[in-house]
C-alpha positions in Angstrom: 43.3 -31.7 14.9 44.2 -33.0 11.5 47.9 -32.5 12.1 47.9 -34.1 15.5 45.9 -37.0 14.3 48.1 -37.6 11.2 51.3 -37.3 13.2 50.1 -39.8 15.8 49.0 -42.2 13.2 52.3 -41.9 11.3 54.3 -42.5 14.5 52.1 -45.6 15.2 52.8 -47.0 11.7 56.5 -46.4 12.1 56.4 -47.9 15.5 54.9 -51.1 14.1 57.7 -51.2 11.6 60.4 -50.8 14.0 59.1 -53.0 16.8 56.9 -55.7 15.2 58.7 -56.1 11.9 55.6 -55.1 10.1 57.5 -53.2 7.4 60.8 -54.1 5.9 61.1 -51.4 3.3 60.7 -47.6 3.5 57.3 -45.9 2.9 56.8 -44.2 -0.4 54.4 -41.6 -1.5 52.2 -42.3 -4.5 51.3 -38.7 -5.3 53.5 -36.0 -6.5 55.9 -34.5 -4.0 54.7 -35.4 -0.5 55.8 -32.8 2.1 55.3 -33.7 5.7 55.7 -30.1 6.8 52.5 -29.2 4.9 50.5 -31.5 7.2 52.2 -31.3 10.6 53.3 -28.7 13.1 56.6 -30.0 14.4 57.3 -27.6 17.2 57.1 -30.3 19.8 57.8 -33.4 17.8 61.1 -34.7 16.3 61.3 -34.5 12.5 60.9 -37.6 10.4 64.2 -38.9 9.0 64.7 -40.1 5.5 64.7 -43.7 6.5 61.0 -43.3 7.4 59.7 -41.4 4.4 61.3 -41.0 1.0 60.0 -37.9 -0.9 59.6 -38.7 -4.6 57.7 -37.5 -7.6 55.6 -39.3 -10.1 56.8 -38.9 -13.8 54.3 -41.3 -15.4 56.7 -44.3 -15.2 54.5 -46.4 -13.0 54.9 -47.5 -9.4 58.2 -47.9 -7.7 59.2 -51.4 -6.8 58.4 -52.1 -3.1 59.5 -55.7 -2.7 57.4 -58.6 -1.5 55.4 -56.4 0.9 54.5 -53.8 -1.7 50.8 -54.4 -1.7 50.7 -54.2 2.1 52.5 -50.9 2.0 50.2 -49.6 -0.6 47.0 -50.5 1.3 48.4 -49.1 4.6 49.4 -45.9 3.0 46.0 -45.4 1.3 44.3 -45.9 4.7 46.7 -43.4 6.3 46.1 -40.7 3.6 42.3 -41.2 3.6 42.2 -40.6 7.3 44.2 -37.4 6.9 41.9 -36.3 4.1 38.8 -37.0 6.2 40.3 -34.9 9.1 41.2 -32.1 6.8 37.8 -31.8 5.1 35.5 -32.8 7.9 36.6 -30.5 10.8 33.2 -30.3 12.5 32.2 -34.0 12.2 32.6 -34.7 15.9 32.0 -31.1 17.1 29.4 -30.7 19.8 27.6 -27.6 20.9 27.1 -25.8 24.2 23.8 -24.0 24.9 24.5 -22.9 28.5 24.4 -19.1 27.8 22.5 -16.6 29.9 20.8 -13.3 29.0 24.1 -11.5 29.4 25.6 -13.7 26.7 27.9 -15.5 29.2 28.4 -19.1 28.0 29.5 -21.3 30.9 30.7 -24.5 29.2 33.0 -25.6 32.0 33.1 -29.2 33.3 31.2 -30.3 30.1 33.5 -33.1 29.1 34.2 -31.5 25.7 37.2 -32.8 23.7 36.9 -30.1 21.0 36.0 -26.5 21.2 32.2 -26.6 21.1 29.9 -24.5 19.0 28.2 -21.6 20.8 26.3 -18.6 19.7 28.2 -16.1 17.7 26.9 -13.3 19.9 28.7 -14.7 23.0 30.7 -12.2 25.0 32.1 -14.6 27.6 33.1 -18.2 26.9 34.2 -20.4 29.7 35.7 -23.7 28.5 37.6 -24.4 31.7 38.1 -27.9 33.1 37.3 -29.9 29.9 39.4 -32.4 27.9 40.3 -30.1 25.0 43.7 -30.9 23.5 43.9 -28.6 20.4 42.5 -25.3 19.2 42.2 -25.3 15.5 42.2 -22.3 13.2 38.4 -22.5 12.6 37.3 -23.2 16.2 36.8 -19.5 17.1 36.4 -18.0 13.6 32.8 -16.7 14.3 33.5 -15.1 17.7 34.6 -11.6 16.8 32.5 -10.2 19.7 34.1 -12.3 22.4 35.5 -10.4 25.4 36.5 -13.2 27.8 37.8 -16.6 26.9 38.9 -19.2 29.5 40.6 -22.5 28.5 41.9 -23.2 32.0 42.4 -26.8 33.2 42.2 -28.6 29.8 44.8 -30.7 28.1 45.9 -28.2 25.5 49.1 -29.1 23.8 48.6 -27.4 20.5 47.1 -24.1 19.4 47.0 -23.2 15.7 49.1 -20.1 15.0 46.0 -18.2 13.8 43.4 -19.7 16.2 43.0 -16.4 18.1 43.2 -14.0 15.1 39.4 -13.5 14.8 39.2 -12.4 18.4 39.9 -8.8 17.8 37.7 -7.8 20.8 39.2 -10.2 23.3 40.1 -8.5 26.6 40.8 -11.5 28.9 42.4 -14.9 28.0 43.1 -17.7 30.4 45.3 -20.6 29.2 46.5 -21.7 32.6 46.9 -25.3 33.8 47.3 -26.9 30.4 50.1 -28.7 28.5 51.6 -26.0 26.4 55.3 -26.8 26.0 56.1 -23.9 23.7 54.6 -20.4 23.6 54.2 -18.6 20.3 54.0 -14.8 19.8 51.7 -15.4 16.8 48.9 -16.5 19.1 48.6 -12.9 20.4 49.7 -10.9 17.4 46.1 -9.8 16.6 44.9 -9.4 20.2 45.5 -5.6 20.2 43.0 -4.9 23.1 44.0 -7.8 25.4 44.2 -6.7 29.0 44.5 -9.9 31.0 46.6 -12.9 30.1 47.1 -16.0 32.3 49.7 -18.6 31.2 50.4 -20.2 34.6 51.2 -23.8 35.1 52.2 -24.9 31.6 55.3 -27.0 30.9 57.3 -24.4 29.0 60.8 -23.8 30.2 61.2 -20.3 28.8 59.0 -17.6 27.3 60.5 -18.1 23.9 61.8 -15.9 21.1 60.7 -13.6 19.5 59.1 -11.9 22.6 55.7 -13.4 23.2 54.1 -10.2 24.5 55.5 -7.8 22.0 52.2 -6.5 20.5 50.1 -6.4 23.7 50.2 -2.7 24.4 47.1 -2.7 26.5 48.1 -5.6 28.7 47.5 -4.8 32.4 47.4 -8.1 34.1 49.9 -10.8 33.3 50.5 -14.2 34.9 53.1 -16.7 33.6 55.3 -19.5 34.8 55.0 -22.9 36.3 57.0 -25.9 37.5 59.0 -26.1 34.3 60.0 -22.5 34.0 63.8 -22.4 34.5 64.9 -19.4 32.5 64.2 -15.7 32.2 66.4 -13.5 30.0 66.4 -9.9 28.8 63.8 -9.2 26.2 61.4 -11.8 27.3 58.9 -9.2 28.4 59.7 -6.8 25.7 56.5 -4.7 24.9 55.2 -4.9 28.4 55.6 -1.4 29.7 53.1 -1.2 32.6 51.0 -3.6 34.6 48.4 -3.4 37.3 49.2 -6.9 38.4 52.1 -9.3 37.7 52.2 -12.9 38.8 55.3 -15.1 38.3 55.5 -18.7 39.3 59.2 -19.7 39.1 59.8 -22.1 42.0 62.4 -23.9 39.9 64.0 -20.9 38.2 67.7 -21.6 37.4 68.7 -18.6 35.3 67.8 -15.0 35.5 69.4 -12.1 33.6 69.4 -8.9 35.7 66.9 -6.2 34.8 64.7 -8.7 32.8 61.7 -7.4 34.8 63.0 -4.0 35.7 61.4 -2.1 32.7 57.8 -2.7 33.9 56.7 0.6 35.4 54.3 1.6 36.8 53.7 -1.7 38.4 50.6 -2.2 40.6 51.0 -5.5 42.5 53.5 -8.3 42.2 53.2 -11.9 43.3 56.3 -14.2 43.2 56.9 -17.8 43.8 60.6 -18.4 44.2 60.8 -21.4 46.5 64.1 -23.0 45.3 65.8 -19.7 44.7 65.4 -18.8 48.4 67.1 -22.0 49.3 69.7 -22.7 46.7 70.4 -19.4 44.8 70.0 -16.3 47.0 71.6 -14.1 44.5 69.0 -15.0 41.9 66.1 -14.3 44.3 67.7 -11.0 45.3 68.1 -10.0 41.6 64.5 -10.7 40.9 63.2 -8.8 43.9 65.5 -5.9 43.2 64.0 -5.5 39.8 60.4 -5.7 41.0 60.5 -3.8 44.3 59.1 -0.2 44.3 57.9 1.8 47.3 54.3 1.9 46.2 54.2 -1.7 44.7 52.8 -4.3 47.1 54.9 -7.5 46.9 53.7 -11.0 47.7 56.1 -13.9 48.2 54.6 -17.4 48.0 55.8 -20.9 49.0 58.9 -19.9 50.9 60.8 -21.6 53.7 63.1 -19.5 55.8 65.7 -22.1 56.8 69.0 -20.2 56.8 70.2 -16.7 57.6 70.9 -16.1 54.0 67.2 -16.7 53.1 66.5 -13.2 54.4 68.9 -11.4 52.1 66.2 -11.0 49.4 64.0 -9.5 52.1 66.7 -7.1 52.8 66.8 -6.1 49.2 63.1 -5.3 49.3 63.5 -3.2 52.4 66.4 -1.3 50.9 64.1 -0.5 48.0 61.7 0.9 50.6 58.8 -1.4 49.9 55.9 -0.5 52.1 53.4 -3.4 51.5 54.8 -6.9 52.1 52.8 -10.1 52.0 53.7 -13.7 52.5 51.7 -16.7 51.3 52.2 -20.3 52.5 55.4 -19.9 54.5 57.0 -21.9 57.3 59.4 -20.4 59.7 61.2 -21.1 63.0 61.8 -18.9 65.9 65.3 -18.0 64.6 63.7 -17.3 61.2 61.3 -14.8 62.8 64.1 -13.0 64.5 66.1 -12.8 61.2 63.1 -11.5 59.4 62.6 -8.8 62.0 66.2 -7.9 61.8 66.1 -7.7 58.0 63.1 -5.3 58.3 64.7 -3.2 61.0 64.0 0.5 60.2 62.2 -0.3 56.9 59.2 1.8 56.1 56.9 -1.3 55.9 53.4 -0.2 56.8 51.6 -3.4 56.0 52.8 -6.9 57.0 50.4 -9.6 55.8 50.8 -13.3 56.3 48.4 -15.8 54.7 49.1 -19.4 55.7 52.1 -19.6 58.1 53.5 -22.6 60.0 55.3 -21.6 63.2 57.8 -24.3 64.1 59.1 -22.6 67.2 57.8 -21.6 70.6 57.4 -17.8 70.1 60.7 -16.8 71.6 61.5 -13.7 69.5 63.0 -11.5 72.3 66.4 -11.4 70.5 64.9 -8.9 68.0 63.5 -6.6 70.7 66.1 -3.9 69.7 64.8 -3.6 66.2 62.7 -0.7 65.1 59.2 -1.4 63.6 57.4 1.7 64.4 56.3 2.2 60.8 54.1 -1.0 60.8 50.6 0.3 60.8 48.7 -2.9 59.9 49.4 -6.5 60.8 47.4 -9.2 59.1 47.6 -12.9 60.0 45.4 -15.6 58.5 45.5 -19.4 58.7 48.3 -19.6 61.2 49.3 -23.0 62.5 51.5 -23.5 65.7 53.0 -26.9 65.7 53.8 -27.0 69.4 50.9 -25.0 70.7 51.3 -26.2 74.3 54.8 -24.8 74.6 54.2 -21.6 72.7 55.0 -18.7 75.1 53.0 -15.6 75.8 53.4 -12.5 73.6 54.0 -10.3 76.6 57.7 -9.9 75.6 56.7 -8.5 72.2 55.8 -5.0 73.4 58.3 -3.7 70.8 56.0 -5.1 68.1 52.5 -4.6 69.6 52.6 -1.0 70.6 52.7 0.4 67.1 50.0 -1.2 64.9 46.7 0.5 64.6 45.1 -2.5 62.7 45.5 -6.1 63.8 43.9 -9.1 62.3 44.3 -12.7 63.4 41.8 -14.7 61.4 41.1 -18.5 61.4 44.2 -19.3 63.6 42.5 -21.2 66.4 42.9 -18.4 68.9 40.8 -19.3 72.0 41.9 -16.3 74.1 44.0 -13.2 74.0 45.0 -12.3 77.6 44.0 -8.9 78.9 47.6 -8.1 79.5 48.4 -8.6 75.8 45.3 -6.6 74.8 46.6 -3.7 76.9 49.9 -3.7 75.0 48.0 -2.7 71.9 48.0 1.0 72.9 47.4 2.4 69.4 44.9 -0.2 68.3 41.9 1.1 66.3 40.9 -2.1 64.4 40.8 -5.6 65.8 39.7 -8.6 63.8 39.6 -12.0 65.7 37.1 -13.7 63.4 36.8 -17.4 62.8 38.6 -18.5 65.9 37.7 -20.4 69.1 36.6 -17.5 71.3 33.7 -18.1 73.8 31.8 -15.8 76.1 34.3 -16.5 78.8 37.4 -16.0 76.8 36.2 -12.9 75.0 35.5 -11.4 78.4 39.3 -11.9 79.2 40.3 -10.5 75.8 38.2 -7.3 76.3 39.5 -7.0 79.9 36.0 -7.5 81.4 34.7 -4.4 79.7 37.0 -1.9 81.4 37.6 0.0 78.2 41.3 -0.6 78.0 41.4 -0.4 74.2 40.2 3.2 74.4 40.9 4.0 70.8 39.3 0.9 69.3 36.9 1.9 66.5 36.3 -1.5 64.7 35.8 -4.8 66.4 35.2 -8.0 64.5 34.7 -11.2 66.4 32.4 -13.0 63.9 32.6 -16.7 63.5 33.1 -17.5 67.2 31.1 -19.5 69.7 29.4 -16.5 71.4 25.9 -16.9 72.9 25.0 -14.0 75.1 24.2 -10.7 73.4 23.7 -8.9 76.7 27.2 -9.9 77.8 28.7 -8.5 74.5 26.9 -5.2 75.0 28.3 -4.9 78.5 31.9 -5.7 77.3 31.9 -2.9 74.7 29.8 -0.2 76.3 32.9 1.5 77.6 34.7 1.6 74.3 33.9 5.2 73.7 35.1 5.3 70.1 33.7 2.1 68.8 31.7 2.7 65.6 31.5 -0.8 64.0 30.8 -4.1 65.7 30.7 -7.4 63.8 29.3 -10.3 65.8 27.9 -12.2 62.8 28.1 -16.0 62.4 27.7 -16.6 66.2 25.3 -18.5 68.3 22.9 -15.7 69.4 19.4 -17.1 69.5 17.6 -14.4 71.5 17.8 -10.7 72.1 17.2 -9.1 75.5 14.7 -6.2 75.8 17.3 -3.7 76.9 21.0 -3.3 76.2 23.7 -0.7 76.8 25.9 0.2 73.8 28.5 2.9 73.1 26.8 6.1 71.9 29.3 6.1 69.0 28.1 2.8 67.6 26.9 3.2 64.0 27.4 -0.1 62.3 26.2 -3.4 63.8 26.3 -6.8 62.0 24.4 -9.7 63.6 23.9 -11.7 60.4 23.9 -15.5 60.2 22.9 -16.0 63.8 19.7 -17.6 65.1 17.6 -14.6 66.0 13.8 -14.9 65.7 12.9 -11.5 67.0 14.5 -8.0 67.4 13.9 -5.8 70.4 14.7 -2.4 71.6 18.1 -3.8 72.6 19.4 -2.5 69.3 20.8 1.0 69.7 18.8 3.9 68.1 22.0 5.5 66.9 22.7 2.8 64.3 23.1 3.9 60.7 23.9 0.4 59.2 22.3 -2.8 60.5 22.7 -6.2 59.1 20.5 -9.0 60.5 20.4 -11.1 57.4 20.3 -14.9 57.5 18.3 -15.2 60.7 14.8 -16.4 61.4 13.1 -13.0 61.5 9.5 -12.6 60.3 8.9 -8.9 61.1 10.8 -5.8 62.0 8.9 -3.1 63.9 11.7 -1.4 65.7 12.0 2.4 65.3 15.5 3.4 64.1 15.4 7.0 63.0 19.1 7.3 62.0 19.3 4.1 60.0 20.6 4.5 56.4 21.1 0.8 55.5 19.1 -2.2 56.5 20.0 -5.7 55.5 17.2 -8.3 56.0 18.1 -11.0 53.3 17.7 -14.7 54.1 14.9 -14.3 56.7 11.2 -15.1 56.5 9.6 -11.7 55.8 6.2 -11.8 54.0 6.2 -8.1 53.3 8.4 -5.0 53.5 8.9 -3.6 56.9 7.0 -0.3 57.7 8.9 2.5 56.1 7.7 5.1 58.6 10.0 3.5 61.2 13.1 4.4 59.1 12.7 8.0 57.8 16.4 8.2 56.7 16.7 4.7 55.1 18.4 4.8 51.7 19.4 1.2 51.1 17.3 -1.9 51.8 18.2 -5.5 51.0 15.5 -8.1 51.6 16.5 -10.9 49.2 15.8 -14.6 49.7 12.8 -14.2 51.9 9.2 -15.3 51.4 8.2 -11.9 50.0 5.2 -12.2 47.7 4.9 -8.7 46.4 5.3 -5.0 47.1 3.7 -1.9 45.7 3.8 1.8 45.4 2.4 2.5 48.9 5.0 0.2 50.4 7.9 2.1 48.9 6.3 5.5 49.3 6.4 4.9 53.1 10.2 5.0 52.8 10.9 8.7 52.4 14.5 8.5 51.2 14.8 4.9 49.8 17.0 4.9 46.7 18.5 1.4 46.5 16.5 -1.8 46.8 17.6 -5.5 46.6 14.5 -7.7 46.8 15.2 -10.4 44.3 15.1 -14.2 44.8 11.8 -14.1 46.6 8.5 -16.0 45.9 6.8 -13.3 43.9 3.1 -13.7 43.0 2.9 -12.1 39.6 -0.5 -10.4 40.0 -1.6 -7.6 37.7 -0.9 -4.9 40.3 2.6 -6.1 41.1 3.6 -6.7 37.5 2.3 -3.3 36.4 4.0 -1.6 39.3 7.3 -3.4 38.7 7.4 -2.7 35.0 6.3 1.0 35.3 7.7 2.3 38.5 10.7 0.1 39.3 12.0 -1.2 35.9 10.8 2.0 34.2 13.3 4.2 36.0 11.6 5.4 39.2 13.2 6.8 42.3 14.1 3.4 43.6 16.8 1.5 41.8 17.2 -2.3 41.8 20.8 -2.7 42.6 20.7 -6.5 42.4 19.5 -6.5 38.8 16.0 -7.1 37.5 16.8 -10.7 36.3 16.7 -11.8 40.0 13.0 -11.0 40.2 11.2 -14.1 39.0 7.6 -15.2 39.3 6.8 -18.1 41.7 3.1 -18.1 41.0 0.7 -18.5 39.2 2.0 -21.9 38.0 2.1 -21.1 34.3 4.4 -18.1 34.9 6.7 -19.9 37.4 10.3 -19.1 36.5 9.5 -16.2 34.2 11.2 -12.8 34.9 8.7 -10.3 36.3 10.0 -7.6 33.9 9.1 -9.7 30.9 5.6 -10.9 31.9 2.7 -9.9 29.7 -0.7 -10.5 31.4 -4.0 -10.4 29.4 -6.8 -7.9 29.9 -9.0 -10.7 31.3 -6.5 -11.3 34.1 -5.9 -7.7 35.0 -9.2 -6.0 34.3 -11.8 -8.6 35.2 -14.6 -6.2 36.1 -14.1 -4.1 33.0 -13.7 -7.3 30.9 -16.9 -8.8 32.3 -18.8 -5.5 31.8 -17.5 -5.2 28.3 -18.3 -8.8 27.6 -21.8 -8.4 28.9 -22.3 -5.3 26.9 -20.9 -7.0 23.7 -23.1 -10.0 24.4 -26.1 -7.8 24.9 -25.4 -5.9 21.7 -24.8 -9.2 19.8 -28.0 -10.6 21.2 -30.0 -7.6 20.1 -28.4 -7.6 16.7 -29.0 -11.3 16.5 -32.7 -10.9 17.5 -33.1 -8.2 14.9 -31.5 -10.4 12.3 -33.7 -13.4 13.3 -36.7 -11.2 13.1 -35.8 -9.7 9.8 -34.7 -13.0 8.3 -37.7 -14.9 9.8 -35.5 -17.5 11.4 -38.0 -18.1 14.1 -40.7 -18.7 11.5 -38.5 -21.2 9.8 -37.8 -23.0 13.1 -41.5 -23.1 13.9 -42.2 -24.4 10.4 -39.6 -27.0 10.9 -41.4 -28.2 14.0 -44.7 -28.1 12.1 -43.1 -30.1 9.3 -41.9 -32.7 11.8 -45.3 -32.8 13.3 -46.9 -33.2 9.9 -44.4 -35.9 9.0 -45.3 -37.7 12.2 -48.9 -37.4 11.4 -48.3 -38.8 7.9 -47.2 -42.1 9.4 -50.7 -42.7 10.6 -53.0 -44.9 8.4 -54.3 -42.9 5.5 -58.1 -42.6 5.3 -59.8 -44.2 2.3 -60.6 -42.0 -0.6 -64.3 -42.5 -0.2 -64.3 -42.2 3.6 -67.0 -40.0 5.1 -65.7 -36.8 6.7 -67.6 -34.6 9.0 -66.6 -31.4 7.3 -66.6 -30.4 3.6 -64.0 -27.6 4.1 -61.7 -26.1 6.6 -61.8 -22.3 6.3 -58.7 -20.3 7.2 -59.3 -16.5 7.4 -58.3 -13.4 9.1 -60.2 -12.3 12.2 -60.7 -9.0 10.4 -62.5 -10.9 7.6 -64.7 -12.8 10.0 -67.6 -10.5 9.1 -67.5 -11.6 5.5 -67.2 -15.2 6.4 -70.0 -15.2 8.9 -72.4 -12.9 6.9 -71.7 -14.2 3.4 -69.7 -17.5 3.2 -71.3 -19.5 6.0 -75.0 -18.6 5.2 -74.4 -19.1 1.5 -72.8 -22.6 1.8 -74.4 -24.0 4.9 -78.0 -22.7 4.2 -78.9 -23.6 0.6 -81.2 -21.2 -1.3 -84.5 -22.0 -2.8 -83.1 -21.6 -6.3 -80.7 -24.4 -5.5 -83.5 -26.7 -4.3 -85.5 -26.0 -7.4 -82.7 -27.0 -9.6 -83.6 -30.7 -9.1 -80.0 -31.7 -8.3 -79.9 -33.0 -4.7 -76.1 -32.8 -4.5 -75.9 -29.2 -5.5 -78.8 -28.3 -3.2 -77.2 -30.2 -0.2 -75.9 -27.7 2.5 -72.1 -27.8 3.1 -70.6 -28.3 6.5 -67.7 -25.9 7.1 -65.1 -26.1 9.9 -64.4 -22.8 11.6 -61.9 -22.3 14.3 -64.2 -20.2 16.4 -66.8 -22.9 16.8 -65.2 -26.2 15.8 -61.8 -26.2 17.5 -61.7 -28.2 20.7 -60.9 -26.0 23.6 -57.8 -27.0 25.7 -55.9 -28.7 22.9 -52.7 -27.5 21.3 -53.4 -25.3 18.3 -51.3 -27.5 16.1 -53.4 -30.5 17.0 -56.6 -28.6 16.3 -55.4 -27.5 12.9 -54.1 -30.9 12.0 -57.4 -32.5 13.2 -59.5 -30.0 11.3 -57.6 -30.5 8.1 -57.8 -34.3 8.5 -61.6 -34.2 9.0 -62.2 -31.8 6.1 -62.4 -32.7 2.4 -61.1 -29.3 1.3 -59.3 -26.3 2.7 -60.4 -22.8 1.9 -58.0 -19.8 2.3 -59.8 -16.5 2.4 -56.9 -14.2 1.2 -56.7 -10.6 1.8 -54.3 -7.9 3.1 -55.7 -8.7 6.5 -54.9 -12.4 6.1 -51.2 -11.7 5.1 -50.7 -9.2 7.9 -52.7 -11.1 10.6 -50.6 -12.7 13.3 -53.2 -15.3 13.9 -53.5 -16.3 10.3 -49.7 -16.4 10.0 -49.6 -18.5 13.1 -52.2 -20.8 11.7 -50.5 -21.0 8.3 -47.1 -21.4 9.9 -48.1 -24.7 11.5 -50.1 -26.0 8.6 -47.9 -24.9 5.7 -45.7 -27.9 5.2 -48.3 -30.5 6.0 -50.8 -28.8 3.7 -48.6 -28.6 0.7 -46.6 -31.8 1.3 -47.0 -33.9 -1.8 -47.0 -37.1 0.2 -50.0 -36.1 2.4 -52.4 -36.9 -0.4 -54.3 -33.6 0.0 -56.2 -31.9 -2.7 -55.1 -28.5 -3.7 -56.4 -25.7 -1.6 -59.2 -23.3 -2.7 -58.1 -19.7 -2.7 -60.6 -16.9 -2.4 -59.3 -13.4 -2.9 -61.5 -10.9 -1.2 -59.6 -8.1 -2.8 -57.0 -7.8 -5.5 -53.9 -9.5 -4.3 -50.9 -10.7 -6.3 -48.5 -13.4 -5.4 -45.8 -10.7 -4.8 -47.9 -9.4 -1.9 -47.5 -12.8 -0.2 -44.4 -13.0 2.1 -41.6 -14.9 0.4 -41.5 -17.4 3.3 -44.8 -18.8 2.1 -43.1 -19.9 -1.1 -45.4 -22.9 -1.7 -48.5 -20.6 -1.4 -46.9 -18.2 -3.8 -46.2 -21.1 -6.1 -49.8 -22.3 -5.8 -51.1 -18.8 -6.6 -49.0 -18.8 -9.7 -50.2 -22.2 -10.9 -53.8 -22.6 -9.5 -56.9 -20.7 -10.5 -58.4 -18.9 -7.6 -61.7 -17.2 -7.0 -62.1 -13.5 -6.7 -64.9 -12.0 -4.7 -66.8 -9.7 -7.1 -67.7 -6.3 -6.0 -70.6 -6.3 -8.4 -73.6 -8.1 -6.8 -74.8 -9.4 -10.2 -71.8 -11.6 -10.5 -71.9 -13.0 -7.0 -74.3 -15.7 -7.9 -71.8 -17.1 -10.4 -69.1 -16.8 -7.7 -71.1 -19.0 -5.3 -71.9 -21.5 -7.9 -68.2 -21.8 -8.8 -67.3 -22.2 -5.1 -69.9 -24.9 -4.5 -68.8 -26.6 -7.6 -65.2 -26.6 -6.4 -66.1 -27.9 -3.0 -68.3 -30.6 -4.4 -66.0 -31.5 -7.2 -65.4 -35.1 -6.1 -69.2 -35.7 -5.8 -70.1 -34.4 -9.2 
C-alpha cells in the first residue's frame, strides 16, 4: 500500500510541475542517498527520469540552492516524505475486520466493500474476499494465516501483490485471483505454496505468463485456469513444472502467438476447456496446434465461444477427431446449416461417444441431409441444452436424420423450448434407453404425441425425465408409460400435478419415481408398491400412510409434516429426508419403528427442545447411534422455548429443574422439610421463639408505659402479686397466704397496727379475670400490686406456666422506666443463679445483686422469715 500511495503522490507532484508550472526546478532529496527503488515496485510503472529526481548525498555543507521557489519545494517534499513514512509505519491504520466466520472456520467476507485485506481469525481455514474493492495485497496482510486452506480474491481490483504476500500460506490448497487487474504475473507469489492444488488466474490483463515460469514449483497442482482477453502469447516453457492436471481451463480468445507443444507435456490430463474464438476465425493453424497438443482419447475437451462460419473452421475439429477424442463438448456456439454439415463431415468415423452442446444458436432451417452418408454409429450420448432456433417456424422435421437418431442410447434436450417431439421422430430412436426433455414446453397433449399415445414404441427406454413441463394429469402419465416394459426411473417433478387418483397402472419395473416440487396435498395407492426410491419433497403433504414394502429411500423435505411417518409401513427403508417441514421432535420409538433406517436428514425444522428430545438427540443420534445425520448436526436448531431459539440442539444444556421436575419438586420438598425440622430444632434450642414472644411482651409493656403513671401514694388493691409454680401451690396456699393474709395474735399484741394489718395478695387462680388475654391479666395484676413476689424453685424454673407468665412480664417488670420496685425473691430450696436459664438474664442479674429470702427448713427460724417478708412487703409504710 505504501509503495502504491507514494508512487501515485509522486506522479501527482510531477504532474503539477509539468502541467501547472508549479515547480520550475528539479526536486532534491534532503537526506542521504534517496533511492526510489527502495520505496516502489516499478513492474507496471515507468521509471523516474533524472530530470524529476536528482539523487544526492549530504556532506554537512548545508542545503543545495533551489532558486526562488526553494522553500516551496522544501515544504512539499517534507509533506511527501511524511506521508510515505506514515504509510510505512502505520500499515493497519485503516484496516477493518471481518467476523462472518462459521463453526467450520469458513470466513465469508465477500461483497463487504473492503478496500484492504481485513483482519479475520488466525484459525480460519477458508477466507472468501471475492467481489470487494481490494487493490493491493501487502506482505503483512496474510502473515497470521498459516492454517488457511482456501483463499479467494476473485472480482476485486487487484493490481499489485507483494512478492512475499503468500509466503506464510504454507497450507494453502486453493487460490482464486480471477477477475482482477493483474498485468504481470510473478513466480515468487507461488514459490512457497508447495501444497497448492487449485489455481485460478482467469480474466486478468496480462498478455503472457511471464518468465521465469510462473508455475515452476507447484508440483501438486491439479486444477489450473489462466488467460483472459489480454492473453496473446503462449510459448514453450510457460507451463514448465506442470506435469499432470485433473482440469485445465485456458481463455485465449485473442491469442496471436502459440509455440507448438507448449501444452503437450501435461499428461495425464483430466478435462480441458478452451476459449479460442479469434483463432477459429483468423488463424486456423494456431487453433489446430493448440488442440493437437491437448487432445487425448480419454480427455474430455470443451470448446467455448466459437462461431463456425467457414469450412476451414472445422479443421481443428478434424485434428481432435484424428487424435481419437471420445468426449467432445461445445459451449456458447452459433452455427448455420452448412456448419452443421461440415461438423458432421469432420466427425465422420470418429470414435466420439459423447457429443454435448451447451448454448447453441441454430441459424439455419435444419436441412442437414447432405451429411447423411457420414458414419456416427459411435455416438452413444447426445446432450443439448439451451438451444435457440432463430427461424423456428421454418425449421424442418428431423425425420431425415435417421442416420443420427438410430444410434444414441442417451438423448437430452433440455431448456430448448421443445413443445412436441412427433411420434415418428420418437420411433427413430430405436436404441434409446435414456430420454431427458426437462424444462421445455410439453403439455399433456403434446407428451401424448411424444410417447406415441402409450403404445410402448420406445421399448428399451429405462429412464424418462420430463420434469419442468406443464403437465397436470398424473393418471394420463401412468397410462402413457405403463407399456414401457423396461422403465425403471421416471422424473415428473416441477410439474402441475395437484391431485393423485386412487388407482394407477405403472410398469412393474418402475423403481424410482420423482414427483417433487408439484402441488400434491395427499398421496394414495396410485403409487406403485414396487418403488425403491420415492421423492415427493416440496409439496403440500401433511402425512404419509401408504404401505411401500420395497422402499429404500423416501424424500419428504419441504412439506408440512408434524411427525415422522410410521416406520412399520417401510420395513426396508434405509434413507429418510424430511428437512424443512414443521417437525417438532422425534424420539427413540419413532426411529425404532424403522427397522433398517441408517441415514436421516431432518434438519431445518421447528424443533421444540424439550428434555426428552435434547437427551435423545445428544445420546442416541449425536452420540453415534445406528442412525446417522447425513445433513450435519448444525442444521438441527431449536425453535422453542424462546430463550433457546437459534441454539443448536447438540449444544443445549438444560437444567435439572426443567428436565426432572417431579424429582426436583420431591427433592425440594424433602430438603425444605429437613431444613424446616433443623430450623425448628435450632429455634427450640436457641429459644428464638421465646425471644420473639418476649419482644411482643416488651412492646406490650412499652405500650402500657405510655399510660399515665399512678401517683406514688396511690392506693392499690393488692400488696403483692405472687408468681409461683403450680407444683408449689401447696406451699403458697398452706403457708404464704395464711401467714400474710391472716395475721397472728402475736402480731396484734405487738401494738403496731401496720405490722398487724393483714396483707392482700394477688393470686392468678383467684384474682385473674376469666376471658381476658393472659398478658392483660398479668399486666393488670402487676399494675394493681405494690410488690411482686417470685417463689423460686426447681419447679418454677421448669414449669411451663411460670415460664409463660415470666416470659410476658419479664421486660415490663425489669424495665427501668416502668418505675417498679425490685421484686422480692423467695427461694423455697437452694437455687443458684446458674440454675436459672440464661434467657432470664435480668432475673439472674437481680439474683446476683439483690438479697433474697430463703425458706428455712428449721421451724424455729420460720418466724424470723415471716417477719422479714412482712417487713419487705410493708417497707414503704414503715
